[in-house]
C-alpha positions, 0 to 999 in steps of 0.5 A: 622657211625662207630667210624672212621666216615665211613658209614656202608655198606650192600651188596646184594649177597655173590658171587664172586664180593659181597665177594671181594667188602665187605671185601675190603670195610672192609679193608678200614675201613667200617663196612659191613654186607653181605646178601645171600639167600643160608644158606650154604653160609651164614653158611660156612662164619659164620665159617670163611670158604671162599666158593670160590678160590680167592687170598688174599679174605680169608685172608681179610676175616680173618683179618676183622672178627670184621668189616664184618658180614654175614646173611640171614636177609633182616632187617640187610641190609636195615637198612644200608645208603649205599647198594650194590647190587652184585647179579648175572645176568646170560644170558636167553636162549635168551641172554638177562640178567636175572635181576631177583635177581635185581628185587627181591632186589628192590621189597624187600626194605621196605618203608625206613623212612631215606635217603639211596643209592642203588649202582649197582654193578651187570653188568646190560643192559643199560636202567636198572638204569632208570627202577630201579628209576622208580620203586622206585618213583613209591613206594614212595621211591624217597628219596632212591638214585640210582648209578651205580657202576660197577665192574672192577675185574679179578678173580685171581686178585680181591682183588688187582684190588679193591684195586688198580683200573685203575679207578672207575666209576659211574653214578647217578641221582644227583652229591650228591649220585656220591660224597657220593659213590666216598667218600666210596672208600677213601684213594684209589687213582684213577681216578673217571670217573663220567657219567650219569646212562646209560653211566656207564652201557654201560662202563662196557659193552664196556670194556668187549667187547673190551677186548674180540675183542682183544683176538679173533683178536690175536687168528686169527693172531695166526691161520694165523701164523701157516698157514704161519710159524710165530710166534704168540708169536714175532708178539704179542711181536711186535705189544704190543710195539706199545704205541697205542696198548699196550700188553695186552690181545694179549695173543693167546690161546684157547678161553676166558671163566669165568662169565663175558665175555661169559655172557657180550657179548652176552648180548650186542649183544642182546642188540643191537639186541633188539634196532635195530642194528646188532652188526656184529663186536662183533657177529664175535668176539663170533664166533671165540672164540668158533671156537678157543676151537675146533681147539685143536681136529684137532691139536690131530687128526693131530698126533693121527688119529681118537681119538676113543680108545685115551687116552688124559690128559687134564691139568687145568680145570678152565677157568684161573689160579688162581681162581676155577671157571668153567663157560664157560671154554674151558675145558668143551667144550674140555672134552665134544668133546673128550668123543664124538669122543670116547677118554679116558679123564685124567683131573688134575686141582689143585683146581677145583672139576669138577666131577659134570659136566664132567661125564666120565671124570678120575679125577687125583691128580697130573699132573704125574697122568694125563699124565700116559699112555696119548697119548697126554697132553694138556694144558688148564689153564697156572698153574705154575705147568705145567711150567715144564711139558716137563721133562724126567719123564713125557716123560716116563710116557706118552704112545706118547710124545705129547704136545698141549700147548693150552696157549703157556706156554712152550718153544718149543724148550726146549719141542722138545729137551727133546723128545716131539712133541709140538704143540702151538697155532700159532706157526710153528710145526716143519717139522720133528715133528712125532709121531710113526705109530700106529694102530687103536684099533679094531673095537668092534663086535655087539653082535649076 
């Protein structure tokens, strides 16, 4: 306990979830020690550098420097009575969650003499808690409690999500452990959902699967809107005002990405399959999302013809704004497909460095640099800097005035009034919109 009577907290993993969790608990008055196995990450944090982009996180870490420490040493974590597991659980080739980091944590726990609680923040398959409980008991660690306390953080708003959650979910084997973990979140005012461990694990997976379903649904509606002349933005507005549905996650676009939806969706599908159930709806949801990313190429080809030799500006690379996360980002698929079609790709993002992932792409320092001499500009991430894209300056810089708005960020009428041909997602194209006829680049002659 510290001077304020709050228990010390140890955190396994200094990634995105671990850092946000540690910094926020420090803000609530706890002494927190965060451990990672990557020396370069710990060295950066010890020097005051937060190695990822998350609004408000660096300020929170700096403001709680007296209560927040970072270490490579296991002993500093296992001496705390509260231990959060915030390690990665990426998908394997089969689609199952890779729990090797979770089991490394469990296996590394020494023969603790004092009472402690191991709390699972990492997203794990249903049934993991039962297996961990059995492993702890088999090692003589029955006095170490286990609680499933899944995170519901969104990249770009994670600090606010932690401090103002819709709910805190916990599944515990004993009511005493559930009460102890619930007390850690004081003085946050929220609903505490207490469940058995398996149900807590399923809540996280089911919540993400339902959000994915809403996104794929509105994207399917958008595709039908394009075929019928309806405007998906107005359709979504009308749907969202129904109190039974609400407006959240009804923005049509080019599909989801990031560290959670793709991984958790595949993991839940695989969990169902391993249990003998074919999750047909989730299979369709995932397929719709994959196809949605590729519809952008069809829009480009509609106006430009073959993309060989054309220059396309990709505006935004992160899977969503206010983060530098490229995991499963639609930009990776788009860039790869464009390059495969023979197009030149000029890319811009205000925070992401994708040079190691995207070979053959020209990275630009500004939006204007990216669109210069471009045959088309594609809005991939809805960064605020792109809201003024439909400008005279951009129009003059581009070789052809075509904007494909993959996030419906711009006002179509304004863009067209500025001289652009505008293509949104689920929004009817102007019947008069057409680019000037252009010749295809000459075919290269094979060397004799």
